[in-house]
VOVOKOL-781015 format. One record per residue (C-alpha): residue number from 0; residue in one letter; z, x, y. Coordinates in steps of 0.05 Angstrom, whole numbers. Last residue first. Example, Ala and Ser with C-alpha at 12.3 -4.5 7.8 and 13.67 -1.06 7.14 Angstrom:
REM residues 2
[1,'S',[143,273,-21]];
[0,'A',[156,246,-90]];
This chain:
REM residues 83
[82,'X',[917,3768,-1426]];
[81,'X',[905,3759,-1505]];
[80,'X',[946,3776,-1560]];
[79,'X',[1003,3807,-1528]];
[78,'X',[1046,3773,-1572]];
[77,'X',[1073,3723,-1516]];
[76,'X',[987,3712,-1498]];
[75,'X',[983,3688,-1566]];
[74,'X',[1040,3644,-1566]];
[73,'X',[1014,3615,-1504]];
[72,'X',[944,3602,-1521]];
[71,'X',[977,3571,-1589]];
[70,'X',[1021,3526,-1551]];
[69,'X',[963,3504,-1501]];
[68,'X',[917,3485,-1561]];
[67,'X',[973,3437,-1591]];
[66,'X',[982,3414,-1521]];
[65,'X',[908,3394,-1512]];
[64,'X',[905,3361,-1584]];
[63,'X',[970,3318,-1567]];
[62,'X',[938,3302,-1505]];
[61,'X',[873,3284,-1539]];
[60,'X',[915,3232,-1588]];
[59,'X',[944,3206,-1526]];
[58,'X',[876,3177,-1494]];
[57,'X',[852,3214,-1431]];
[56,'X',[814,3169,-1378]];
[55,'X',[853,3206,-1326]];
[54,'X',[886,3143,-1292]];
[53,'X',[877,3084,-1333]];
[52,'X',[890,3124,-1399]];
[51,'X',[956,3153,-1367]];
[50,'X',[969,3080,-1344]];
[49,'X',[957,3053,-1429]];
[48,'X',[996,3117,-1447]];
[47,'X',[1055,3101,-1399]];
[46,'X',[1053,3035,-1428]];
[45,'X',[1040,2986,-1380]];
[44,'X',[1080,2919,-1358]];
[43,'X',[1091,2965,-1294]];
[42,'X',[1029,2957,-1267]];
[41,'X',[1023,2967,-1194]];
[40,'X',[1091,3008,-1191]];
[39,'X',[1082,3055,-1255]];
[38,'X',[999,3062,-1217]];
[37,'X',[1038,3078,-1156]];
[36,'X',[1005,3042,-1101]];
[35,'X',[936,3058,-1075]];
[34,'X',[919,3080,-1011]];
[33,'X',[908,3151,-1014]];
[32,'X',[867,3137,-1085]];
[31,'X',[821,3078,-1036]];
[30,'X',[833,3020,-1072]];
[29,'X',[768,3001,-1116]];
[28,'X',[798,3021,-1184]];
[27,'X',[867,2976,-1165]];
[26,'X',[827,2917,-1145]];
[25,'X',[789,2923,-1214]];
[24,'X',[847,2932,-1250]];
[23,'X',[883,2868,-1212]];
[22,'X',[819,2828,-1229]];
[21,'X',[809,2837,-1298]];
[20,'X',[876,2822,-1317]];
[19,'X',[914,2872,-1358]];
[18,'X',[925,2878,-1432]];
[17,'X',[894,2947,-1439]];
[16,'X',[830,2948,-1499]];
[15,'X',[815,3023,-1504]];
[14,'X',[748,3047,-1506]];
[13,'X',[735,3127,-1503]];
[12,'X',[667,3173,-1480]];
[11,'X',[679,3246,-1496]];
[10,'X',[674,3286,-1446]];
[9,'X',[738,3329,-1482]];
[8,'X',[783,3349,-1427]];
[7,'X',[755,3312,-1379]];
[6,'X',[761,3243,-1421]];
[5,'X',[705,3189,-1409]];
[4,'X',[739,3125,-1393]];
[3,'X',[716,3056,-1423]];
[2,'X',[759,2994,-1411]];
[1,'X',[766,2925,-1460]];
[0,'X',[811,2871,-1419]];
């Protein structure tokens, strides 16, 4: 199933092919967040990257960029280059 989500980090739309039954995904998505089963329990067949994409809309490539930027900021802070 092709799933399109917008990343909250970059506001870019991403489409990803995820091997999940449409009805199962739609049901999980329509369920109130407080009543939803944990995604790793509901979709144990999916990879952690696919589950993360379903939850947040952030593909692993963006997480990698975010981690690099975070590391640069932490290093700059350690060197007292920023507050």
